[in-house]
N, C-alpha and C positions, 0 to 999 in steps of 0.2 A: 504494500500500500504506500503510495507516495506521501500520504498525509502523516504528519507527526502523531496525530491522534489515531490510535488503533481502535479502541472501544471506549465508550463513555455513556453515562446517563446524566440527565439534567432535569431541573424543574424550572418552569417559567419560560422566559424568552429563549428561543433556539440560539445556540452559539454561532459565531460568525462563519464557521466552516460548514454548517448544516449537517454535521455528523452527530451520531449519538441517539440514544433512546429517550424520548420524552416521557416523563412520569407526571401524573396529576398532582402529586404532593410529595413532600420530603419524607424520607425514611431514615431509620437508623443506618449507620454505616454497614453494619452486618447484613441488614435486609437489602441494602443496595448492591451488595457484591455481585449477584447473578445479573442484575439489570445493567451493571456497568461493565460486564464481561470480565470480571475479576475473580471468578470462582475457579481459580487454578492455583497450583502450587509449583514450587521449584525444588530441585534437588541438586546436590553436588555430585559430579561425575569425574572420573579420572580425565585429565587433560593430556593430549598427545600432540606431537608435532610430526609432520610428514618429512621423512628424511630422503631427499633425492639428491643426486641420482643413485645413491647407494642405500637403499632402504634397509632397516634393521628388521629381520625376521620376515615371515610371510606377509604380514599386514603392511609392512613398510612404514610403521609408526613407532615413535620413541616416546616414552612417558616424560612429562615435564616435572621434574622434582619440585615438591613443595607447592604445587599449584593444582587447582581443580576448576572444572567448568561448571558454571551455573546454567542449568538446563530446565526449560519449562516442561513439566511432566505431561501436559495435555497433548503437545505436538512434538516434543523433542527438540524444540528450537533452542540453540545455544545463545544465551544472553550476555555472557562475559566470562573472563578468566580471573580467578581470585586467589588469594593466598590461603595457606592451610588453616589459619586461625579464623577465617571468615565464617560467620554463622548466618544462614539465610533467615530473613524475616519474611514470613508468609503474608500474603495479602489479607488473610483472615485475621492475622495478629495485628496488623495495622488497623483494621476495622474495629477489632475488639478494644484496642487502645483508644481509638477515636470515640467509641461509645462510653468508655470509662472516663475520658476527659470531659465529655459532654455532661455526664452525671445529671445533677439536678438543674443544670442550666437549660435543659431541654433543647440543646443544639441538635439539629438534624442535618442529614446529608443533602446538600444542594446540588453538587456535581461530584462525579467520581469517574475514574477511568485509567487507561494506560496509554503511555506515549512511547514512540519509537520501538514498536514491536514488543512492548512489555518491559523494556529496560527500565522505565520509570513509571510508577503508579502514584495516584493521588486521591485524596478525599477532601472535599471542601465542605465544612460544616457551617451552618448559618445559625447564629444565636437569635432569639426572638426579640430582644429589645434593641432600641436605636439610640444614637447619640445625636442631639440637636445642638449645633454650634451657633451661638449668638443669633444674629438675624438671618443666617443662612436658611433659605427655604427648602433646601434639599438635605434630608437627614442622612446619617451615616450608618450603614449596616455593620454588624460585627461578624467576622468570620474566623474560623480556624482552618488552616491548611496543613494537612498531614501528607507527607510525601516521602518516598524512599526509592532507591534504585535496586535493581537486581543484577547489575553488571559490575559491581564493585567500585563504581566511580563516585559514590556519594554516601552520606549518612542518612539515617532516618530522622527527619526534621519535622518539628511542629512549629508553625509560624502563625502569627496573629495578623490578619489582613483586614483593616477597615475598608469599606467600599462606599463611596459617595453615590447615593442612589441615582441622582439625576443623570450621571453619565458613566456609571459603573467603572470609575477609576480606582484602581487598587492603590492603596496608600500604605503598603507594608513597610515603606521606608520611614514612616512618620516619626519614629524614635530612633535616633542615631545609635548604632550599636545593637539594635534589636535583631539578633540572628535567630531568635526563637530558641527551641530546645533541640539538642541533637542526641541521638542514641547510636552508638557505634554497632556495627554488625558483629562485634565480638562479645557483646553483652547478652546476658540471659534474660529469662522471663521476669525475675525479680527486679532487675534493673528497669524493665519496662513498666512494672507496677509503680515503682518509685517515681519514674518519669511522668506517669499519668498524674500522680499527686502533685508533682512540681509544676506540671503544665497547667493544672487547674488553678493553682495559686497564681501562676503567671498570667492567666487570662484576666483575672480580677485586677491584678497589678498593672498590666499593660493598658487595659482600656481606661483605668482610672487616670493613668499618666497621659494617655492620648487625649482624653477629654480636657484635661488641664491645658495641654499644649495647644489644642485646637481653639479653645476659648481665648487663650492669650493671643494667638495669631489673628483671630477674628477681631480683636479689640485694638490691634496695633496698626496705626496709619501707615500707608505704603504708597510712595509716589511713583510717577512714570520714570523719573530719573533713577530711583532705586531699582526699578525693574530693568532698565537698560544696563545698569551696573551688574545685576544678577545675570542677565543674558550674556554679557561679555565674560563673566566668570565661568559660565558653563560652556560657552563656545568662544574660547579665546582666539585671537589672531595667531597664525603661525609665528614662530620666533623671528623669522626673517622679515616679517611684515611690520612696518611702523604704522600704527593706527592713525597717527596724526598726519601722515604724509602719503600713505599708500591706500589704495582701495582694498577693502576686504575681499577675500575669496567669495564668490557668489553663494556658495553653500553656507558658509559662516554667516553671511549677511542675511540669508533667507531664514536660517534657524533663529537668529536674534529677533528678526522682525515678527516671526510667527509667535514667539514667546510674548513679545510686547502686545501683540494683537489679542492673544488669549487672556492676558491680564485684564484687558478692558472688556472684551466681548466673549469670554469663555462661556462654556455651557453652565447655565445657572448662576451667573455672576451678578445678576441684577441687584441682589441684596447684600453682596459682600464686596462689591467693587471698591478699590482704593484701600484695601487692607492686606496685611501680610498673608492672610488665609487665601485671598484671591491669587496672590503671587505664587504660593505653593501649589494651589490647584491648577494654575496655568501651566506650570512645569509638568505636573502629573498628567494633565490632559494632552499636552504635547507629546510626552514620552509614550503614553499608552495609545494614542490615536493618530498623531500627525508625524511623528519622527520617521524620517526615511529609513527604509530597511532593504535587505536583499534576500533573495532566495538562495539556499545552499544545501548541499548534501541531501537532496530529495525533499527538503522542507520548503514550504512557501514563505513568502514575506511575513504573513500574519502569524504563522506558526513560530517563526523565529522571534517575532515581536513578543508573543506570549512567554516564550522561554526567557527572553531578556527582561521582561517586566517582573517575573517571579524570581529569577535566579541570577541575572547577569547585569550587563552595563546599564540597562534601563533603571533597575533598582538603585544602582550606585549613583546614577545621575540625580535621582530624586533625593537621595541622602545628602549629596553635596549641596543641592539647592537649599535644603532645610538648614544646614550648617551656615550657609552664607546669609540666609534670611535672618537667622537668630543673631548673627553678628551685626547685621545692618540695623536691626531694631533694638538691640540690647536685651533681647529676651534670653533667659536662661532655660536651656532644655532640661526637662525633668530627668532626674537621675534614676 
């Protein structure tokens, strides 16, 4: 399949790629497993290398010392090669942890699925209550993102991701240093139980700090000149360019102009215009919806955009924006 998304379920508005199974209502993560195409397991198998032109033995294969292959049991598809200490975390274990974290918060699975032939899987849980920021007419939803890889390239992570309803912008960068909670693939079941308890405490703490931060940003005046300064910080001129005497590269100029435009006329900015909250949301809207991208390795532009927003340069760009805005306005980020 050319799409990064292999299988998924969702509730509500269809995703941009049109793939996945629509459900009429949210379920627990465990209930969502079969609907999201995640009702499969993985196993560790011996890893071999083909020795040519002088094969070893009748099979022509030589074992790789200290390594194993992660294989999907349902179809035998190899997902990756890992070290001997690697412990697979099954999809059902991720779902169980998600439900344990949800606990009394009544968070339910909003989307779930697998990416890149099953090498990465995720569950996005939606909490029932909302955050209202100052005069902002668009409330903020609270989400938990649980994700892990089956190819040995990443840890098992629990992230907190507020989403501004009006334009579905993910604001997981909103607290600098928020990397969520990570569980290594060498840890056992008890570690996951303790992680669930820690994550639940983290949910309350994160959204409490996020609320304080958002309210402070919404109360801080922010001028067009400050926005131009922010845009120049995020998209600086190349070192060889003198901003005072040389024309900026067209791409750099376009990026800056779009950020300034969104600061004034971004989605849902009527009630927050002229504030630091509008500046942050302008950056988020640009990164999530307007930032130029490229197709690569069988993935579309939009698929790469999603990956960047959750795990890559898009998230980093938004974190840098928040740091700059806090310095410009003299706000102290919640510790």
